[in-house]
N, C-alpha and C positions, 0 to 999 in steps of 0.2 A: 924438326920440324921442318917439313919441307921448301922447298923453292917455286914461289911459280912461274912459270911459262915469263918470257919476256915478251912485256906487255910492253902497245905501243903508244910510245910520246911524244906531244902536237903544245905549239906552242896556236895562243889567240887571242882575237878582243873580243869582249864582252857585249855583245850587242842587245841582251835584256835580262834585262831579274827581276820579271814581275812574280813572277811563280818563287810558291812558297821551299825551299831551299831551295831552289834551281834555277843557274845561270845558263845559258846560249850565246855561246862560244862560235866563233866567226873563225875559220882558217883557212888561211890565203897557202900554195902554194904553187909554183911554179914546173909543170909538164912543158917537154917540149911538142913538138903537133908530128903525126908521123912524115905526112906527104910532104908540108911545105918547113920544117924542119924550123923552124916561130916557136920557143917562148908563149906559152899561152897562160891567162892566172886563172887555176880551178880555184872557187872557193863552196869550206861545206860549212856547214850549222850543225854545230853538235849539243841536246842537250849534256850539262853537266851537274853531278851532285856537290850545291853548296853548303855542309852546312851548319856552317852558320849566319849561312848570309849577309858575307862582307862585299862580298864582289858589287861595285859598281863599273857604272857602263861605260865604258873606256878603257878599262882598267883590262895590262894587259896580261895572261893568266897559265900559265902552264899547266897540264890536263893529262889521265894518266887513264888507258882502258880498265874497266871492272867489269865487272855480271855484272848479267839488265839489273834495272834497279825497280822498270818501268817499262810501259812497250815502247816504248825512243830513250829510255836513260840509259845510259851505260859508259860514262865516263865520271872522273870523280879531279874536284880539281882540287892537285898539290899546293899551289903553292903564289902569290900576284905575283909580275914581277917589276912593273911599273902602273903606279897606282896613282889614278887621277885623282887629284879633290874637289 
């Protein structure tokens, strides 16, 4: 069996779970501004595949890059880190 290349893994917060088998995950990261050398918070939303519809809004999840599943969905939820009750 061949190994897959390095796939990106990110940690984010679920902000929407209204779609069937899909969770919208907000990933925040700090980047340094080139001119001002100040750290700026950058936010990106990723659609991630959640086959059992387990993710709830507010859950902290780890996602991994995968093959395209639809027009905008290219990530899989691999685990829930902090579960909101």
